[in-house]
N, C-alpha and C positions, 0 to 999 in steps of 0.2 A: 280063625282062632287068634285071640290076642296073645302076643308073645309076652312072657314075663321079662321084667327088667334084667334079671340076671342072665337070661338067655340072649337078650338083645345086646347087652354089654359084652358078652362073650363073643358074639359075632363081630362086634365092632373091633374088639381086640385082635381077632384073627385077621380081619381085613387090614388092620393097621400094620401088624408085624409081618404079614405075608408079602407086602410090597416093600421089600427091604431097601430098595433104592430111595423111595420117598421117605420111609421111616428114618433112614440114616441121614438124609438131607435135613429133615426136621430136627433131629437130635443135634446135628452139627451146628445148625443155625442157632438154636436156643442155647446150647452149651457155650458157643463162642460169645453170644451176647451176655450171658451170665458171667463168663470169665472176665470180659472187659468191664462190665459194671462193677463186679466185685473187686477187680484189681484197682480201678480208679478210686472207689470209695475206701478201700483198704489203705491205699497210699495216703489219702487225706486223713483217715483216722490215725495212722501212724505219725503223720506230721503233727496233728493236734496233741497226740499223746506225748510227744517230745517237746512240743511248744510249752506245755505247762509242767514239764518235768521238775523244774525248780520248786514249784508249789507243792507237787507231790512228794518230793524228796524231803523238803523241810517239814511238811506236815503240820504247820501251825493252824489253829482253829480259825483265827481271824488275821487279816492283813490290813494295815493302815497305810495309805499311800496318797500321793497327789492324784487329783481327779484325771489328769491327762495321761496317766500311765496305762498302756495297753498290753504290755508283755513284761514278764519278770526281769528281763535283762535291760529294759529301757527305764530303769528307775529314775525318779527325779528326787534329789536329796531333800530330806526333811529337816526342819530346825530341831535343835535339842530340846527346846521347851515343850514340843509336842509330846515327846516321850514322858516328861514329867506330868503333863496334863492328863495323859491317858492313864497313867498309873494312879492318879487321884480320882478317877471316875468310879461311880458306883457300879458294881457288877463286874469289875475287872479283877480277876484273880491275880494275874501278873502280866507285865508287858516288858518286852526286851527289844533291843535294836538288832537289826540285821544289815550287813553290808554286802552288796553284790557289785563287783566291778570287773573290768577287763585289764589285762596287763600283758607285757611282753617279757618273757623270761629267757635268759641266756643259759643254755645247757652246757654240760662239761665238754661237749665236743666243739663248742664255739658257735653252734647254730642257735637261732632265735625261734621261739614258738609262742604264739598267742595262747593265753589261758584265761579261764574265768576263775575269779577268786571270790570265795564266799567267806565272810567274816562273821563268826558266831559270837553271841553274847559271852563275855569272859566268865561270868559266874555260872550260868545255867547250861551253856552250850546247846541251847534249844535249836533243833533242826540238824543236829549232828548225824552223820552217816553211820552205817554199821561198819565197825572196824574189823577187817579180815586179818590183818597183820599189824602188829604193834600194840601199844597201849593207849587208851584214851587220854590219860593224864599227861602223856608226853607232849600233847599239844601246847602245854604251858612252858615248855623248855624254850630256850632262846632260838629264834629263827625257824621255828617248827611249823611244818605243813603236813596235812594229810592229802594224798592224791587218790582220786577215784579211779578204780580199775574198771573201765568201760571200753567202748569201742574206740575211743580216742587215746587210750592209755599209751599206745605205741608211739604216738607223736612226741612224747616226752622221753623217747629212747628207753622205754620199759624200765623206769626207775625202781630201785629197791630201797629198803630202809637204810638210811645213811647217805643216799644220793644227794648231792648238793647242786644248787643252781644259783643264778644271780637274778634278782628282781629289782630294777631301779637302783642299781649299785648297792643293794642289800643282799646279804647272803641268806639263802634259804636251804633248809634241810628237810628231806622227807623222813618223817618219823612214824608213818603209818600208811597202810594201803586200805582203802575203804571201798565199800560197795553201796550202791544206791538202787532205789526201786526202778527208776526210769532214766534212760540216757538222754542227753541234751540234744537240741536241734541244731545248734550253731556249728557243730563239728570241731570244737576246741576242748582240750582237757580241762578238768575242774580241780582246783585246789581249795582245801578248807583250812582255815586258821582262825585265830581269835579275832574279835572285832577290833581290839586296840592295835593288834599287829597289822591288820589289813589297812586301817586308816593311816598307820605310820608308814607303811611300805608303798602305798599307792597314792599318787597325787589326787587330791580331791578339791572340790569347791569349798566355800565357807561352811556349808552344812555337810555332814558325813553320813547321816543315817539314810539308808536306802528304803527300808521298811520298818515299821513297828509291828512286832508280832504280839498278838494278844490272846490270852486264855480267859474267856468269860467264866464267871462263877457257875452259870448254868445257861440253858438254852433261852430262858426268858430274858436274860440280860443283854442278848445280842441286839435287840431293837433299840434299847436305850443307849447302848454304846455307839451305835450308828448315828443316832440323833446328836449326841454330844460331840462326836468327831466332826459331823457335818457343820455344826456351829463354828468350829475352828477353821473351816474352809477345806477340809480334807475328806476322804472317803474311807469307810471301813467295810471290808468285804469278807465273807466267809470263804473257806477254801473252795467250796463248790461255786460260789458266785465269781470268784477270781478266775477260776477255770473257764467259766462261761464267758467272761469278758475277753479272755484270750481267744476262745473259740470264735466269738463274734468278730474279733479283729481280723483273724486270718481268713474267715469266711467272707466277710463283706468289705473289708478295707484293704485287702491285698488281692492280687490276681489269682492266688492259689484256689480259693473257693470257686470263682467264676470258671476257671479253666477245667477244674474237676467236674463241675456241673455240666459244662458243655460236652465233655468227653463221655460222661454218663448218659446224657440224652442221646448222643450219637450212637452209643452202644445199644441203647434201647431201640432206636429206630432201625438199626441194622438187624437186630434179632427179629423185630416185628415184620420187617419187609421180607426177610428170608423165610421165616416160618409161616407167615401169613400167605405168601404166594405159593409156597410148597404145599401147604395144607389145602388151600383152595383148589390147586391143581389135582391133588389127591381126591378131593370130593368129586371133581368133574370126571375124572377117570373111572369113578365107581358109581356114577349115577344109575347105571343099569341095575346094579346090585341094590341100591336104595329103592329104586322103583319096584324091584322084585319083592323086597320086604314089604312095601306098601301093598302090593298085590295080594300077598298071602295074609294080610291082616294087621300089619304093624301100624300103629297110630302115629300121628305126627309128633305127639309128646314123647313117645318112645324113641323116635329117631333123633329128637332134640337131645335127650339124655345120652344117646349113643354117641353123637358128635361131641357133646360136651365131655364125655368120658374120654374119648380119643384125644381131644385137644389137651385136656388136663393131664392125662397120663403121660403124653409126650412132653408137656411143659415141665412137669415135676421130675421126670427122668432126666431131662436136659439140665434142670436146676441142680439136681444132685451131682451130675457129672461136672458141671461148671464149678460148683463149690469145691468139689474134690480136687479138680485141676488147679484152681487158684490157691487152695491150701497147700497143695504139694509144691507149687512154685514158690510160695512165700517161705515155706519151711526150708527148701533147698537154698533159696537166695539168702536167707538170714544165717544159715550155717556157713555159707561161703563169704558173705559180705556183712560183717557185724554192724555196719552203718545203715543197712537197709531198714527202713522204718515202717513198712506196711504191716498192718495187723488186721485180723478178722474180728469184727465185733458183732453183737446182736443187732446193732443199728444197721450196718450195711448188709447183713444177712436178711433182715426184714425188708429193707428197701429192694434188694434184688428179688426176693420172693414176691413182693407186691407187683413189681414190674413184669415178672414172669406170668403172674395171673392175668395181668392186663393183656399181655401178648396172647395168652390162651383164649381169653374172652373175645378179643377182636378177631382172631383167626377163626374161631368157631362161629362167630356171628355171620360172617359172609357165607360160610358153608351151610349153616342152618337155613338161611334165606333161600339158597339155591335148591336145597333138598326139599323144602316144604312146597316149592312151586312145581315140582315134577308130579306127573300123574302116571299111574301104571299103564294107561292106554298109550301114552306117548312112548313108553319103553318098548312095549310089545307090538306096536303098530307095524314096525319094519319086519 
């Protein structure tokens, strides 16, 4: 009598969970592999998220820059005439300069601290952060700066409104505490001020504009703006394209992407070897049961479904445990270490899920080959 699929799957489930040692070994192998894969890719996603934090926080629709720029902090100064040329282009609603530079500030305690200084357009303050304490208009007062309250805030000795510091022999005053959407990657505090004050306080080359921020009139104007900017020898990128440029740089032009890829592949191979070997051993130990099922009428197709179900159930259970474990670890780590950058995204979830399915497919393949070759006569001959 032919067994129904529900019945054969129920038998497979009981065979699987009744062998607690093998089932536990399978779960541990897949859970460990998922944990490692998720951890590696989550770290990389966190690094990328912080790498383009400046682009995210400023929020400009288009960025004009030198073609050699790879990251927001490695800006190449642009000539002043470029800003005027962009403003005169068809399709441009408005264009403003942005300054991004590094500086060394002397705190009240006498210690020195590296900072990142962002100079916003004096008129529009395009790209300004959210002000948590203080007033936005105070940025126009003498020597005024906003400080970002992020993971690096403590490196400035937890300043308050009215705290003073020294920057290149110039006096600076904190007039506001700001919040931003994403923390930076370089591990230094961030100060915001006006563009004119930034280029006055920080030594620069002949040109002072780091980026030209552009707001196109509509989506159809983006292509024409890009063409006009290219004729001048520069490049115009949308926010998404600039983020992709940064992603490509860290993925292919630094060792970060390669190292993460290698560790992810190693994690996959570890999970595949442990689960594959354990699952095949489980199949060998239960060959008599599979032969008995064949003897009472189970077809080869039903046994294939049974093995696929067992492998998939184990893989998905291990996947869930691995995701839960890595999520717990990231949550605890970020609560204790504000600079911890790992994040879970749909991308690394999908990658880990795909790799787990591959592990299940390969593991079940060898088990299916072995089961389909057995004959009931060989089982009962002894």
